[in-house]
C-alpha positions, 0 to 999 in steps of 0.5 A, a space after each residue: 711881947 714887943 715883937 708880937 705887938 709889932 707883928 700884929 700892928 704890921 698885920 693890921 696895917 697891911 690889912 687896912 691897906 689892902 682894904 683901901 686898895 681901890 685901884 686893884 694894883 696889888 701884886 698878890 691879887 695879880 698872882 691870884 689871877 694867874 691860875 695856880 692860886 685860883 686852882 688851890 682855892 677851888 680845891 680848898 673850897 671843894 674840900 670844905 664842901 666835902 667835909 661839911 657834907 660828911 659832917 651833915 651826913 654823920 649828924 643826920 645818922 646820929 639823929 635817926 639813931 636817937 629817934 629809934 
């Protein structure tokens, strides 16, 4: 239980520290701009969009079938 609390505490502190980083010198942000992480994020969001379109299409098909 103590280890989980310590992990959550460190995660919270890291998150708050990231939010307070107004100078933009964070190494993870620099890595994000390198390209591979950016491409991965773009791919992930394309997949999210594709999944949403598929779900909406299935929902619309179900609604049309119920209206018959």
